[in-house]
N, C-alpha and C positions, 0 to 999 in steps of 0.2 A: 846727536839725533835731533831732527827738526820737528817731527810730529805733523799730524794732518792739518794743523792750523797755521803752519809756517807760511803758506801762500798768502793768507789773509794778513798775517803779521807784517809781511814784507810789503804790503800794499795798504798803507794807512788810509783810513776813511773809506775803505771799500764798502759800497752800499749793499744792503739786503736786496733781494729780488724785488722789483717794483710791486707795491701793494701786497707784499707778503706772497709773491707768486710761488715761491718754493713750498709754501705751506699747502698750496692747493693744486698746483699744476704739475703734471708729470714732466720728465725731462724733455719730451718732444715739444712741450710748450715753453718750458724754462729749464735750461738756457736755449733750447731749440736745437735743430740739426744743422744750422748754418754757422756755428761758432758762438762764442760767448762775447757779450758786450765788453767785459773786462777779463783779460786773460790772467790767470793766477794758478798757483800750485805747480809742483815739480813732478814730472813723470819720467820714469825710465822704462823703455820698452825693450823686451828681450825676445828674440826670435829670428826668423829667416830674412835674409836679404838676397835677392837674385835678379837676374836680367830676364824679363818676360817678353815674349813675342805674342801679340794679341791680334786676332782677326775675326771679323764677322763674315759669314759666308751666305749672303742672300741668294735664294734660289737653289741652295744645296741642302739636301737632307742626308744626314749620316746613314740612315737606314736604306737609302736608295743606292749607296755606293757599292758597286760590285767589281770595280776596276779602278786603276789609277786615274786621278782626275787633276787637271790643272785648273785652278780657279784664280781669277783676278778679282781682288776685293780689297777694301780698306784694311791696311795692316800697319802695325807700329810696334816698336820696341820701347819698353819702359823699365825703369828701376822699380822693382816690386818686391814681393815676398810679404809674409804676414806682418813682420815687424815694421817694414818700411811703410806698408799701407796704413797701419795703425798710427805710426808717428806722423805721417802726412796729415791725417785727419785731426790728430791731437793738437797740432800747432794752432788750430783755430780756437782752442779752449785753454791750453796750459801755457803758463808764462815761460816755463823751461821744459824742453823735451830732449831726452838723450836716448840714443839707440845703441844697444849692446848686441852684437852679432859677430859671428865668424864669417869672413869673406875670403875669396881667393886672391891670387896675385897674378893678374893678367891685364890685358888692355882695358877691361871693363872696371878695374879697381878705381882709377881716378874718376871715371864717370859716376860711380856710386858715391864717392866722397864729395864730388862737386854737387850732386843732387842734395846731399845732406846740408851742405853749406847754403844752397839756394833756399831750402826749406827753413833754415835757421835751427836745425836740430844738431845737438852736440854729438860728436863722433866718438863713440866708445868701441869702434870696430876693431876686431882682432884679425890680422891678416895671416893666413897660412902660406908660408913661402912655397912657391912652386906649384900651388894648387890653382886649378881653374875655378872661376866663379860659377855658382849654380845657375842653371838655366831652366825656365819653364815655358811651356807653350799653351796658350789658351785659345781654343777655336770654338766658335759658337755657330751652329748651323742655322739654316733659314726657315726653321719650322715655326717661327713666330716673329714678333716685332722686338728688336733689341732694346726698346725703351719702355717696355711694359712688363707686368708681372705674368707669371705662368697661368694663373687662374684668377680672374677678376672675382672679387667678393660677390657671390650670388650669381656669377655669370656662367658662360658655357664652359664645358670641359671637353678636351679632345683636340683634333687637328686644327680646327678653326678658332680655338680659344686664343685670346690675346696672350702672348707669351714671349719670353726672351729667346726662345730657341734652346736646343739642347747644348750643354757646354761640355767640351772635352778638355780636361786640364791634365797635361803631362808635366811631371816635375822630376827633375834630376834626382835620382835616388842616391847619388854619391856626392851631393853638394857639401861644401865646407860647413854649412850650418849644423850638420849632423855631428860635427866634431868639435863644437864648442866645449870647453873643458872647465873643470872646477877652478883651475889656475886662472883661466880667463876671467871668470867671475870674481875671484879674489882681487884681481887687479882693478876691477870696476867697483869693488865694494864701497869705497868712499862715496861715489856718486849714488849708489843704491841707498846708502844710509842717509844721504842728504835729501833724497826724494820723499815726496808725500805718498807716492804709490808706485809700485812695481807692477807692470803689466806683462804677462807671458801667455803662451798658448800651448795647446796639446801637441803641436808638431815637435816640440822639444822632447816629448816623451817617447818618440818613435825610434830613437837610437840610444844605445847605452851611454855614450859619452855625453850627449846633450841632455839626457835624462838626469844624469848625475849633476850636470851643471845647473839645470833648473832647480833641483832640490837644494843645491848649495846657494843659489840666489835667493830662494825663499827663506833659507836659514839666515842668510846675511840680513835680509829685510826684517825678519822677525826679531833678531837680536838688536837691530838698530832702530826699531820702532816704526819702520816703514810699512804701510799697508800693502796688501798683495791682491791683485785682481787676475783672474785666470779665464781665458776663453777656451771652451772645450771644443776644439776642432782638431783634425778634420771631421766632417760630419759623418764619416763612416769609421770613426776611431774604434768603435766596438769590434770591427773586423780586424783591426791591426794591433790591438792591445787588450789584455785581460783587465777586467774591472779591478783586480787586486793591485795592478800597477797604478791605476788612475785614482781610485777612491782616496788613498792617503793624501794625495795632492789636493783633491777637492776639499777634504776636511781640514787642510792646513791653511787655507787662504781666506781672505775676507769677503771676496766677491767672486761668484762663478757666473759667467755669461754662457748660455748654452741654448741650442735649439732643443725643444722638448723631445722629439723623436730620438735624437742622438743620445741624450741622457738616459732615456727609458731603455733603449737597446743595450747601452753599456752596463746598466745596473740589472739587466734581466727582468725588466718590468714590462707589462703590456703597453704598447704605444698608444697614447690617448688620441682620439680622433675628434673630440669636442672640448670646448672650454670646461664643461662639467667634469669630464674625465681627467683633464689636467689637474683640477683641484683635488680630485680623488687620489691622484698619484702622490700628492705632497707628503702625507705622513710616511710613505715608504722611503722618501729621501732621508728623513730623520733617522730611520732605522738602519739604512745602508751606508750613510756617510756621517762621520763624526764631525765635531766642531760646530760652529755657528755661522757658516757662510751666508751672505745675502745672495740668494739665487735670483738671477734675472732670466726668467724662463720664457723663451720666445716660441710662439706657436701661431697657428693659423694655416690657411691653405698652402702657403709656401714657407711656413715657420718664421716669417718676418713681420706678420701683420699685428700681432698682439704680444704683450709682455705681462707676466705675473711676477711681481717682486715679493719674494717669500723668505722668511727666516724662521726656522724651527718653531713650528706651531702657529705661525701668524702670517696671513696674507697682508702685506703692508700697503700695496697699491697695485692696481691693474690699469693698463693704458694701451690704447691703440698707437701704433708707431707712425701712421700715415702712409705706410707702404701700400701701394695699390696701382691701378692702371695708370700708365704714363710715368711711373717712377722707375728709374734704372736700378737694377739689383746690384750691379758692380759698385762696390764702395759703400753701399747703404749701411751694411752691418757695422763697418768701422766708424762711420759718422755717428750712428746711434750709440755705439759703445763709448765713444769719446764724450758725447753729451751726457750719457748716464754716469760716467765716472766723475765728471765735473759736478753734476747734480748731487751725487752721493757724498763727495768730499765737502761740498757746501753744507750739506745737512749735518755733517760731523762738526762743523764750525758753529753750530747753533742757529743756522738760518731757517729754522722752523719747518723742517721736514719731519713731521711727527712719526715716531716709531723706527725710523731708519737711522740707528745710532750704533 
């Protein structure tokens, strides 16, 4: 077991944030959203890896489509999935990043592995012989500008508001990620135990096999002294999973990252519409979820503008993320999460982040 300080120990002389920055500034200020000046700590990411086709459709509104349509527009295929996207952002902060996922066995398999090598991410992939890799399709219509938020703070709402357009995301419901097993996790157990933090997300809860694998990974991390962070996605998980399946996981981890509306719906609470109502919701979290997770609660017009960091009875810090007009939504949440994890791990190493220990 290495423990949360291992990244610092392996990097002698690592300086504190300049001028005690960690004591004052939120993660969007230090280390920031563009990576850390010094990469350290070890991270294992568990989740989905797939091939994704992406396209923006300028001039096309989904609501106007009444017949088949051929559209010529910028389109591309990328190696994506929740785990891949997070690992890609995490390489800007963490000294070592590893990715644990189940993938298929087809022509895309070497493409996936080549992308991991390019990123400098350790390959903990489990290949399912004879299975196709998972595929997703993300289409964004032309109802807004793809480089701006849906509602500018204090700005207009409606058809003419600055916005990224409506997104349609279609995900293969039989992808190999749903079949990650406890045995797969056990084979990766040494890497999990060596890590400072294991990062997983709610997509693993949506199928019986991957749900058991997630719980096994959390158990391996717990017994090995590795911290656990959990991202509560998809954002409509309340429609796909009863709270009784999710709440034990939330109470067993060290950090929960979530959009406030998602969490409120899942737990059967009124959905807050103002910052004051977000704070009023906090005591209910303590009643409905056990343990002492650090909640990183995202809220605002698009649930990305502001964060409340809360742990059982205490608001630790509140901060604006910088998300607003001109900032592209795609990838922003993963960049924010990677910076928050680095910030939080630094606090556990005594770098003067009061209260977050």
